[in-house]
FILOZA-755483 format. One record per atom (N, C-alpha, C): residue number from 1; residue in one letter; atom name; z, x, y. Coordinates in steps of 0.2 Angstrom, whole numbers. Layout:
N
ATOM pos code site    c3    c1    c2
ATOM NUM    A   CA     Z     X     Y
...
END
This chain:
212
ATOM pos code site    c3    c1    c2
ATOM   1    X    N   398   490  -286
ATOM   1    X   CA   397   499  -287
ATOM   1    X    C   400   499  -294
ATOM   2    X    N   398   504  -296
ATOM   2    X   CA   400   504  -304
ATOM   2    X    C   408   507  -304
ATOM   3    X    N   411   507  -310
ATOM   3    X   CA   418   509  -311
ATOM   3    X    C   418   515  -314
ATOM   4    X    N   412   519  -315
ATOM   4    X   CA   411   523  -320
ATOM   4    X    C   414   529  -317
ATOM   5    X    N   419   532  -320
ATOM   5    X   CA   424   539  -315
ATOM   5    X    C   418   544  -314
ATOM   6    X    N   413   546  -316
ATOM   6    X   CA   407   550  -314
ATOM   6    X    C   404   548  -308
ATOM   7    X    N   402   542  -307
ATOM   7    X   CA   399   539  -302
ATOM   7    X    C   404   540  -296
ATOM   8    X    N   409   537  -298
ATOM   8    X   CA   414   537  -292
ATOM   8    X    C   417   543  -289
ATOM   9    X    N   418   549  -293
ATOM   9    X   CA   417   555  -291
ATOM   9    X    C   412   559  -287
ATOM  10    X    N   406   557  -288
ATOM  10    X   CA   400   558  -285
ATOM  10    X    C   400   555  -279
ATOM  11    X    N   401   549  -278
ATOM  11    X   CA   402   544  -273
ATOM  11    X    C   407   548  -267
ATOM  12    X    N   413   549  -270
ATOM  12    X   CA   418   552  -266
ATOM  12    X    C   415   559  -263
ATOM  13    X    N   412   563  -267
ATOM  13    X   CA   410   569  -264
ATOM  13    X    C   406   568  -260
ATOM  14    X    N   401   563  -261
ATOM  14    X   CA   396   561  -255
ATOM  14    X    C   399   560  -248
ATOM  15    X    N   405   556  -249
ATOM  15    X   CA   409   553  -244
ATOM  15    X    C   412   559  -241
ATOM  16    X    N   415   564  -244
ATOM  16    X   CA   418   570  -242
ATOM  16    X    C   413   574  -237
ATOM  17    X    N   408   575  -240
ATOM  17    X   CA   401   579  -238
ATOM  17    X    C   400   576  -231
ATOM  18    X    N   400   570  -230
ATOM  18    X   CA   397   566  -224
ATOM  18    X    C   402   567  -219
ATOM  19    X    N   409   567  -221
ATOM  19    X   CA   415   567  -216
ATOM  19    X    C   416   574  -214
ATOM  20    X    N   415   579  -219
ATOM  20    X   CA   414   585  -216
ATOM  20    X    C   408   587  -210
ATOM  21    X    N   402   584  -210
ATOM  21    X   CA   397   584  -206
ATOM  21    X    C   399   582  -200
ATOM  22    X    N   402   576  -201
ATOM  22    X   CA   405   571  -195
ATOM  22    X    C   410   576  -191
ATOM  23    X    N   414   579  -195
ATOM  23    X   CA   420   582  -191
ATOM  23    X    C   417   590  -188
ATOM  24    X    N   411   592  -191
ATOM  24    X   CA   410   597  -187
ATOM  24    X    C   406   597  -182
ATOM  25    X    N   401   591  -183
ATOM  25    X   CA   398   588  -177
ATOM  25    X    C   402   588  -171
ATOM  26    X    N   408   584  -172
ATOM  26    X   CA   413   583  -167
ATOM  26    X    C   416   588  -164
ATOM  27    X    N   417   594  -168
ATOM  27    X   CA   420   599  -164
ATOM  27    X    C   415   603  -161
ATOM  28    X    N   408   603  -163
ATOM  28    X   CA   404   607  -159
ATOM  28    X    C   401   603  -153
ATOM  29    X    N   402   596  -152
ATOM  29    X   CA   401   593  -146
ATOM  29    X    C   408   593  -142
ATOM  30    X    N   413   593  -145
ATOM  30    X   CA   419   595  -141
ATOM  30    X    C   419   602  -137
ATOM  31    X    N   415   606  -141
ATOM  31    X   CA   417   613  -138
ATOM  31    X    C   411   614  -132
ATOM  32    X    N   406   611  -133
ATOM  32    X   CA   401   612  -128
ATOM  32    X    C   400   606  -123
ATOM  33    X    N   397   600  -125
ATOM  33    X   CA   396   595  -122
ATOM  33    X    C   396   588  -125
ATOM  34    X    N   400   584  -122
ATOM  34    X   CA   402   578  -126
ATOM  34    X    C   395   574  -128
ATOM  35    X    N   390   576  -125
ATOM  35    X   CA   383   572  -128
ATOM  35    X    C   379   577  -132
ATOM  36    X    N   382   582  -134
ATOM  36    X   CA   379   587  -138
ATOM  36    X    C   378   584  -145
ATOM  37    X    N   384   581  -149
ATOM  37    X   CA   383   580  -156
ATOM  37    X    C   377   575  -158
ATOM  38    X    N   376   577  -162
ATOM  38    X   CA   368   575  -165
ATOM  38    X    C   370   568  -169
ATOM  39    X    N   375   568  -173
ATOM  39    X   CA   376   563  -178
ATOM  39    X    C   379   557  -174
ATOM  40    X    N   375   549  -174
ATOM  40    X   CA   378   544  -171
ATOM  40    X    C   386   541  -171
ATOM  41    X    N   388   542  -165
ATOM  41    X   CA   397   541  -166
ATOM  41    X    C   401   547  -167
ATOM  42    X    N   398   554  -166
ATOM  42    X   CA   402   559  -168
ATOM  42    X    C   406   563  -161
ATOM  43    X    N   410   557  -158
ATOM  43    X   CA   412   559  -152
ATOM  43    X    C   420   558  -152
ATOM  44    X    N   425   561  -149
ATOM  44    X   CA   431   560  -148
ATOM  44    X    C   432   551  -147
ATOM  45    X    N   439   551  -149
ATOM  45    X   CA   441   543  -147
ATOM  45    X    C   450   543  -145
ATOM  46    X    N   451   538  -143
ATOM  46    X   CA   458   537  -142
ATOM  46    X    C   461   533  -147
ATOM  47    X    N   469   534  -147
ATOM  47    X   CA   473   533  -152
ATOM  47    X    C   473   524  -151
ATOM  48    X    N   472   523  -144
ATOM  48    X   CA   470   515  -143
ATOM  48    X    C   465   512  -147
ATOM  49    X    N   459   515  -148
ATOM  49    X   CA   454   513  -151
ATOM  49    X    C   455   512  -157
ATOM  50    X    N   459   517  -161
ATOM  50    X   CA   459   517  -168
ATOM  50    X    C   465   512  -170
ATOM  51    X    N   470   511  -164
ATOM  51    X   CA   474   505  -167
ATOM  51    X    C   471   499  -166
ATOM  52    X    N   469   497  -161
ATOM  52    X   CA   465   490  -162
ATOM  52    X    C   459   489  -168
ATOM  53    X    N   455   495  -169
ATOM  53    X   CA   453   494  -175
ATOM  53    X    C   455   492  -181
ATOM  54    X    N   462   496  -182
ATOM  54    X   CA   465   495  -189
ATOM  54    X    C   469   488  -189
ATOM  55    X    N   472   487  -182
ATOM  55    X   CA   475   479  -183
ATOM  55    X    C   470   474  -183
ATOM  56    X    N   464   474  -181
ATOM  56    X   CA   458   469  -182
ATOM  56    X    C   457   469  -188
ATOM  57    X    N   456   474  -192
ATOM  57    X   CA   454   474  -200
ATOM  57    X    C   459   471  -203
ATOM  58    X    N   464   473  -202
ATOM  58    X   CA   471   471  -207
ATOM  58    X    C   472   464  -206
ATOM  59    X    N   471   461  -199
ATOM  59    X   CA   472   453  -198
ATOM  59    X    C   466   450  -202
ATOM  60    X    N   461   452  -201
ATOM  60    X   CA   455   448  -204
ATOM  60    X    C   457   450  -213
ATOM  61    X    N   459   454  -215
ATOM  61    X   CA   461   455  -222
ATOM  61    X    C   466   448  -224
ATOM  62    X    N   471   448  -218
ATOM  62    X   CA   476   443  -219
ATOM  62    X    C   474   435  -220
ATOM  63    X    N   468   434  -215
ATOM  63    X   CA   464   428  -215
ATOM  63    X    C   461   426  -223
ATOM  64    X    N   459   433  -224
ATOM  64    X   CA   455   432  -232
ATOM  64    X    C   460   430  -236
ATOM  65    X    N   465   434  -236
ATOM  65    X   CA   470   432  -241
ATOM  65    X    C   473   425  -241
ATOM  66    X    N   475   423  -235
ATOM  66    X   CA   477   416  -235
ATOM  66    X    C   472   410  -237
ATOM  67    X    N   465   413  -234
ATOM  67    X   CA   459   408  -237
ATOM  67    X    C   459   407  -243
ATOM  68    X    N   460   412  -247
ATOM  68    X   CA   458   412  -253
ATOM  68    X    C   465   408  -256
ATOM  69    X    N   471   409  -254
ATOM  69    X   CA   475   405  -258
ATOM  69    X    C   475   396  -255
ATOM  70    X    N   472   396  -248
ATOM  70    X   CA   472   389  -248
ATOM  70    X    C   467   386  -250
ATOM  71    X    N   460   390  -252
ATOM  71    X   CA   455   387  -256
ATOM  71    X    C   457   387  -263
ATOM  72    X    N   462   389  -266
ATOM  72    X   CA   463   389  -273
ATOM  72    X    C   458   394  -278
ATOM  73    X    N   455   399  -273
ATOM  73    X   CA   452   403  -279
ATOM  73    X    C   454   409  -280
ATOM  74    X    N   462   410  -279
ATOM  74    X   CA   465   417  -280
ATOM  74    X    C   461   420  -287
ATOM  75    X    N   462   416  -293
ATOM  75    X   CA   462   417  -300
ATOM  75    X    C   455   418  -300
ATOM  76    X    N   447   418  -296
ATOM  76    X   CA   442   419  -297
ATOM  76    X    C   439   426  -296
ATOM  77    X    N   445   429  -291
ATOM  77    X   CA   444   437  -289
ATOM  77    X    C   443   442  -296
ATOM  78    X    N   439   447  -294
ATOM  78    X   CA   437   452  -300
ATOM  78    X    C   443   456  -301
ATOM  79    X    N   443   459  -306
ATOM  79    X   CA   449   465  -307
ATOM  79    X    C   445   471  -306
ATOM  80    X    N   451   477  -304
ATOM  80    X   CA   447   482  -301
ATOM  80    X    C   454   487  -305
ATOM  81    X    N   450   493  -309
ATOM  81    X   CA   452   498  -311
ATOM  81    X    C   456   502  -306
ATOM  82    X    N   462   506  -307
ATOM  82    X   CA   466   508  -302
ATOM  82    X    C   462   514  -298
ATOM  83    X    N   458   518  -301
ATOM  83    X   CA   454   524  -298
ATOM  83    X    C   448   523  -294
ATOM  84    X    N   447   515  -294
ATOM  84    X   CA   441   513  -290
ATOM  84    X    C   444   513  -282
ATOM  85    X    N   450   514  -281
ATOM  85    X   CA   454   514  -275
ATOM  85    X    C   450   521  -271
ATOM  86    X    N   449   525  -274
ATOM  86    X   CA   445   530  -271
ATOM  86    X    C   439   529  -268
ATOM  87    X    N   435   525  -272
ATOM  87    X   CA   427   523  -270
ATOM  87    X    C   428   519  -264
ATOM  88    X    N   432   514  -265
ATOM  88    X   CA   432   509  -258
ATOM  88    X    C   435   513  -252
ATOM  89    X    N   439   517  -252
ATOM  89    X   CA   442   521  -247
ATOM  89    X    C   435   526  -245
ATOM  90    X    N   431   529  -249
ATOM  90    X   CA   426   532  -247
ATOM  90    X    C   421   527  -244
ATOM  91    X    N   421   521  -247
ATOM  91    X   CA   416   517  -243
ATOM  91    X    C   417   515  -236
ATOM  92    X    N   423   517  -234
ATOM  92    X   CA   426   517  -227
ATOM  92    X    C   420   522  -223
ATOM  93    X    N   418   527  -226
ATOM  93    X   CA   415   532  -221
ATOM  93    X    C   407   531  -223
ATOM  94    X    N   405   531  -229
ATOM  94    X   CA   398   530  -231
ATOM  94    X    C   393   524  -228
ATOM  95    X    N   398   518  -228
ATOM  95    X   CA   396   513  -227
ATOM  95    X    C   394   512  -218
ATOM  96    X    N   400   515  -214
ATOM  96    X   CA   399   515  -208
ATOM  96    X    C   394   518  -205
ATOM  97    X    N   393   525  -210
ATOM  97    X   CA   388   529  -205
ATOM  97    X    C   381   526  -206
ATOM  98    X    N   381   523  -211
ATOM  98    X   CA   374   520  -213
ATOM  98    X    C   373   513  -208
ATOM  99    X    N   378   509  -208
ATOM  99    X   CA   377   503  -204
ATOM  99    X    C   379   504  -195
ATOM 100    X    N   386   505  -194
ATOM 100    X   CA   388   507  -187
ATOM 100    X    C   384   513  -184
ATOM 101    X    N   383   519  -189
ATOM 101    X   CA   379   524  -187
ATOM 101    X    C   373   523  -185
ATOM 102    X    N   370   520  -190
ATOM 102    X   CA   361   520  -190
ATOM 102    X    C   358   513  -188
ATOM 103    X    N   361   508  -193
ATOM 103    X   CA   357   503  -192
ATOM 103    X    C   360   498  -187
ATOM 104    X    N   358   499  -181
ATOM 104    X   CA   359   497  -174
ATOM 104    X    C   355   499  -168
ATOM 105    X    N   353   494  -165
ATOM 105    X   CA   349   495  -159
ATOM 105    X    C   352   496  -154
ATOM 106    X    N   352   502  -152
ATOM 106    X   CA   357   504  -146
ATOM 106    X    C   352   507  -139
ATOM 107    X    N   355   507  -134
ATOM 107    X   CA   352   509  -128
ATOM 107    X    C   344   504  -127
ATOM 108    X    N   345   499  -129
ATOM 108    X   CA   339   494  -127
ATOM 108    X    C   340   487  -124
ATOM 109    X    N   347   487  -122
ATOM 109    X   CA   349   482  -119
ATOM 109    X    C   354   479  -122
ATOM 110    X    N   360   474  -119
ATOM 110    X   CA   366   472  -123
ATOM 110    X    C   362   467  -127
ATOM 111    X    N   357   462  -127
ATOM 111    X   CA   354   457  -130
ATOM 111    X    C   353   460  -138
ATOM 112    X    N   348   466  -138
ATOM 112    X   CA   347   469  -144
ATOM 112    X    C   352   472  -146
ATOM 113    X    N   357   474  -143
ATOM 113    X   CA   363   477  -147
ATOM 113    X    C   367   471  -151
ATOM 114    X    N   367   467  -147
ATOM 114    X   CA   372   460  -151
ATOM 114    X    C   367   457  -157
ATOM 115    X    N   361   457  -155
ATOM 115    X   CA   357   454  -161
ATOM 115    X    C   356   458  -167
ATOM 116    X    N   356   465  -167
ATOM 116    X   CA   356   470  -172
ATOM 116    X    C   362   469  -174
ATOM 117    X    N   367   469  -171
ATOM 117    X   CA   374   469  -175
ATOM 117    X    C   375   462  -178
ATOM 118    X    N   372   458  -177
ATOM 118    X   CA   372   450  -181
ATOM 118    X    C   369   451  -187
ATOM 119    X    N   362   454  -185
ATOM 119    X   CA   357   455  -191
ATOM 119    X    C   359   458  -197
ATOM 120    X    N   361   465  -195
ATOM 120    X   CA   363   469  -199
ATOM 120    X    C   370   468  -203
ATOM 121    X    N   374   464  -199
ATOM 121    X   CA   380   461  -203
ATOM 121    X    C   378   457  -207
ATOM 122    X    N   374   452  -206
ATOM 122    X   CA   371   449  -213
ATOM 122    X    C   368   452  -219
ATOM 123    X    N   365   457  -218
ATOM 123    X   CA   362   459  -222
ATOM 123    X    C   369   463  -226
ATOM 124    X    N   373   466  -222
ATOM 124    X   CA   379   469  -224
ATOM 124    X    C   384   464  -230
ATOM 125    X    N   383   459  -228
ATOM 125    X   CA   388   454  -231
ATOM 125    X    C   383   452  -238
ATOM 126    X    N   377   452  -237
ATOM 126    X   CA   373   450  -242
ATOM 126    X    C   373   454  -248
ATOM 127    X    N   372   461  -245
ATOM 127    X   CA   372   467  -250
ATOM 127    X    C   378   469  -255
ATOM 128    X    N   382   464  -253
ATOM 128    X   CA   389   465  -257
ATOM 128    X    C   390   461  -263
ATOM 129    X    N   383   457  -264
ATOM 129    X   CA   381   454  -270
ATOM 129    X    C   387   448  -272
ATOM 130    X    N   389   443  -268
ATOM 130    X   CA   394   438  -269
ATOM 130    X    C   390   431  -271
ATOM 131    X    N   386   430  -265
ATOM 131    X   CA   381   425  -267
ATOM 131    X    C   375   425  -270
ATOM 132    X    N   373   431  -270
ATOM 132    X   CA   367   433  -274
ATOM 132    X    C   369   439  -278
ATOM 133    X    N   366   440  -283
ATOM 133    X   CA   366   445  -289
ATOM 133    X    C   358   448  -290
ATOM 134    X    N   359   453  -293
ATOM 134    X   CA   353   456  -297
ATOM 134    X    C   354   456  -304
ATOM 135    X    N   349   452  -306
ATOM 135    X   CA   350   452  -314
ATOM 135    X    C   343   454  -318
ATOM 136    X    N   345   458  -322
ATOM 136    X   CA   339   463  -326
ATOM 136    X    C   337   457  -333
ATOM 137    X    N   332   457  -334
ATOM 137    X   CA   329   453  -341
ATOM 137    X    C   332   459  -346
ATOM 138    X    N   333   457  -351
ATOM 138    X   CA   335   460  -357
ATOM 138    X    C   331   467  -358
ATOM 139    X    N   325   464  -358
ATOM 139    X   CA   319   471  -360
ATOM 139    X    C   317   475  -354
ATOM 140    X    N   321   475  -348
ATOM 140    X   CA   319   479  -344
ATOM 140    X    C   324   484  -342
ATOM 141    X    N   320   490  -342
ATOM 141    X   CA   324   496  -340
ATOM 141    X    C   328   497  -334
ATOM 142    X    N   333   499  -331
ATOM 142    X   CA   337   500  -325
ATOM 142    X    C   333   502  -319
ATOM 143    X    N   327   506  -321
ATOM 143    X   CA   324   508  -315
ATOM 143    X    C   318   504  -314
ATOM 144    X    N   316   499  -317
ATOM 144    X   CA   310   494  -316
ATOM 144    X    C   314   489  -310
ATOM 145    X    N   315   491  -307
ATOM 145    X   CA   317   486  -300
ATOM 145    X    C   314   481  -298
ATOM 146    X    N   308   483  -299
ATOM 146    X   CA   302   477  -297
ATOM 146    X    C   302   471  -300
ATOM 147    X    N   305   470  -306
ATOM 147    X   CA   306   466  -312
ATOM 147    X    C   312   463  -310
ATOM 148    X    N   316   464  -307
ATOM 148    X   CA   323   460  -306
ATOM 148    X    C   324   453  -304
ATOM 149    X    N   327   450  -305
ATOM 149    X   CA   328   444  -303
ATOM 149    X    C   334   441  -300
ATOM 150    X    N   334   437  -294
ATOM 150    X   CA   339   435  -289
ATOM 150    X    C   342   430  -293
ATOM 151    X    N   349   429  -291
ATOM 151    X   CA   351   423  -295
ATOM 151    X    C   356   422  -291
ATOM 152    X    N   358   416  -288
ATOM 152    X   CA   362   414  -282
ATOM 152    X    C   369   411  -285
ATOM 153    X    N   374   412  -281
ATOM 153    X   CA   381   409  -285
ATOM 153    X    C   384   408  -278
ATOM 154    X    N   383   399  -277
ATOM 154    X   CA   385   398  -270
ATOM 154    X    C   392   393  -272
ATOM 155    X    N   397   399  -275
ATOM 155    X   CA   405   394  -276
ATOM 155    X    C   408   395  -270
ATOM 156    X    N   413   392  -270
ATOM 156    X   CA   418   392  -263
ATOM 156    X    C   420   398  -263
ATOM 157    X    N   421   402  -269
ATOM 157    X   CA   424   409  -267
ATOM 157    X    C   418   414  -266
ATOM 158    X    N   413   413  -267
ATOM 158    X   CA   407   418  -266
ATOM 158    X    C   406   417  -259
ATOM 159    X    N   405   411  -256
ATOM 159    X   CA   403   410  -250
ATOM 159    X    C   408   412  -244
ATOM 160    X    N   415   411  -247
ATOM 160    X   CA   421   412  -242
ATOM 160    X    C   421   421  -241
ATOM 161    X    N   421   425  -247
ATOM 161    X   CA   419   430  -247
ATOM 161    X    C   414   434  -242
ATOM 162    X    N   408   431  -243
ATOM 162    X   CA   404   432  -239
ATOM 162    X    C   403   431  -232
ATOM 163    X    N   407   428  -232
ATOM 163    X   CA   409   425  -224
ATOM 163    X    C   413   431  -220
ATOM 164    X    N   419   432  -225
ATOM 164    X   CA   423   437  -222
ATOM 164    X    C   420   444  -222
ATOM 165    X    N   416   446  -226
ATOM 165    X   CA   412   451  -226
ATOM 165    X    C   407   452  -219
ATOM 166    X    N   405   446  -218
ATOM 166    X   CA   401   445  -213
ATOM 166    X    C   405   446  -205
ATOM 167    X    N   411   444  -206
ATOM 167    X   CA   415   445  -200
ATOM 167    X    C   418   452  -200
ATOM 168    X    N   419   456  -205
ATOM 168    X   CA   422   461  -205
ATOM 168    X    C   416   466  -202
ATOM 169    X    N   411   466  -204
ATOM 169    X   CA   405   470  -200
ATOM 169    X    C   404   469  -194
ATOM 170    X    N   404   462  -191
ATOM 170    X   CA   404   461  -183
ATOM 170    X    C   410   464  -180
ATOM 171    X    N   416   464  -184
ATOM 171    X   CA   421   468  -181
ATOM 171    X    C   421   475  -181
ATOM 172    X    N   419   479  -185
ATOM 172    X   CA   417   486  -186
ATOM 172    X    C   412   487  -181
ATOM 173    X    N   408   482  -179
ATOM 173    X   CA   402   485  -173
ATOM 173    X    C   406   483  -168
ATOM 174    X    N   411   480  -167
ATOM 174    X   CA   414   478  -160
ATOM 174    X    C   419   485  -159
ATOM 175    X    N   420   488  -165
ATOM 175    X   CA   426   493  -164
ATOM 175    X    C   422   499  -161
ATOM 176    X    N   415   499  -164
ATOM 176    X   CA   411   505  -159
ATOM 176    X    C   409   504  -152
ATOM 177    X    N   407   498  -151
ATOM 177    X   CA   404   496  -146
ATOM 177    X    C   407   494  -142
ATOM 178    X    N   413   491  -142
ATOM 178    X   CA   419   488  -138
ATOM 178    X    C   422   492  -131
ATOM 179    X    N   422   489  -127
ATOM 179    X   CA   425   491  -120
ATOM 179    X    C   431   496  -121
ATOM 180    X    N   435   495  -126
ATOM 180    X   CA   441   499  -127
ATOM 180    X    C   439   507  -131
ATOM 181    X    N   433   507  -134
ATOM 181    X   CA   430   512  -136
ATOM 181    X    C   423   516  -132
ATOM 182    X    N   427   519  -126
ATOM 182    X   CA   422   521  -120
ATOM 182    X    C   417   526  -123
ATOM 183    X    N   420   529  -127
ATOM 183    X   CA   414   535  -130
ATOM 183    X    C   410   533  -136
ATOM 184    X    N   411   527  -138
ATOM 184    X   CA   406   523  -143
ATOM 184    X    C   407   527  -150
ATOM 185    X    N   414   531  -151
ATOM 185    X   CA   415   534  -157
ATOM 185    X    C   416   531  -164
ATOM 186    X    N   412   533  -169
ATOM 186    X   CA   411   530  -175
ATOM 186    X    C   417   529  -178
ATOM 187    X    N   423   535  -178
ATOM 187    X   CA   430   536  -181
ATOM 187    X    C   433   531  -182
ATOM 188    X    N   435   526  -176
ATOM 188    X   CA   438   520  -178
ATOM 188    X    C   437   516  -181
ATOM 189    X    N   429   514  -183
ATOM 189    X   CA   425   511  -188
ATOM 189    X    C   428   513  -195
ATOM 190    X    N   427   520  -197
ATOM 190    X   CA   429   522  -203
ATOM 190    X    C   436   520  -205
ATOM 191    X    N   441   523  -200
ATOM 191    X   CA   447   523  -201
ATOM 191    X    C   449   515  -203
ATOM 192    X    N   447   510  -199
ATOM 192    X   CA   448   504  -201
ATOM 192    X    C   444   499  -206
ATOM 193    X    N   438   502  -208
ATOM 193    X   CA   434   499  -214
ATOM 193    X    C   440   502  -220
ATOM 194    X    N   442   509  -220
ATOM 194    X   CA   444   512  -226
ATOM 194    X    C   452   509  -225
ATOM 195    X    N   455   506  -220
ATOM 195    X   CA   462   504  -220
ATOM 195    X    C   460   496  -223
ATOM 196    X    N   456   493  -221
ATOM 196    X   CA   454   486  -224
ATOM 196    X    C   453   488  -232
ATOM 197    X    N   449   491  -235
ATOM 197    X   CA   448   492  -240
ATOM 197    X    C   454   494  -245
ATOM 198    X    N   457   499  -242
ATOM 198    X   CA   466   500  -246
ATOM 198    X    C   469   494  -246
ATOM 199    X    N   468   490  -240
ATOM 199    X   CA   473   484  -240
ATOM 199    X    C   470   479  -247
ATOM 200    X    N   464   479  -247
ATOM 200    X   CA   462   474  -253
ATOM 200    X    C   464   477  -259
ATOM 201    X    N   465   482  -261
ATOM 201    X   CA   468   487  -266
ATOM 201    X    C   475   484  -267
ATOM 202    X    N   479   486  -261
ATOM 202    X   CA   486   483  -262
ATOM 202    X    C   487   476  -263
ATOM 203    X    N   483   472  -260
ATOM 203    X   CA   483   464  -260
ATOM 203    X    C   482   462  -269
ATOM 204    X    N   475   465  -272
ATOM 204    X   CA   474   464  -279
ATOM 204    X    C   480   467  -283
ATOM 205    X    N   483   473  -281
ATOM 205    X   CA   488   475  -285
ATOM 205    X    C   495   469  -285
ATOM 206    X    N   496   468  -280
ATOM 206    X   CA   501   463  -279
ATOM 206    X    C   501   456  -282
ATOM 207    X    N   494   455  -284
ATOM 207    X   CA   492   449  -287
ATOM 207    X    C   490   448  -293
ATOM 208    X    N   491   456  -297
ATOM 208    X   CA   490   458  -305
ATOM 208    X    C   483   458  -305
ATOM 209    X    N   478   459  -301
ATOM 209    X   CA   472   461  -302
ATOM 209    X    C   470   468  -302
ATOM 210    X    N   474   473  -305
ATOM 210    X   CA   473   481  -304
ATOM 210    X    C   474   482  -310
ATOM 211    X    N   470   486  -315
ATOM 211    X   CA   471   489  -320
ATOM 211    X    C   472   496  -321
ATOM 212    X    N   479   497  -324
ATOM 212    X   CA   481   504  -325
ATOM 212    X    C   481   507  -332
END
């Protein structure tokens, strides 16, 4: 994601709009019928479901931080400008709506649900572009996406980060469809994702990789 302030502001605006839609849908469903919500996962949830989601996400962050130290790849991580924190928190809303909301095969049996969670988690991990990146030739405009070239980066850091992203995605799917979230609400996923990304920001800050 770009660190252009205008693009970040636009992204945060989109996240705020989506969150407002979900909140409105949740209130409408609560006032009428729990099944009346139109948006996927726009249902009430419990404090227990939220706590389980956040604790699990932070434990995975601890594993990621410890793993980077053990592998000796801490100095390979990217720097982050301070205001990018707003974008990564907003991602906790936008990415959850896309993946845990729509990119899942629900009500087709447990096997289909699990398979879709695994498959879309792999996509989730790959599109963060750590093991693979999109490279434009020098004479190609940004909109000529069909001429983009794929470049693989199979370093220890890239592979480990991608594996953690895959695990995170599986966890967020579990947060929505696990037995502790009886209403299959997406709100625990959003909160846990935002907490995880915010945790990444503070870890980078503590390690000296946040630019002020």
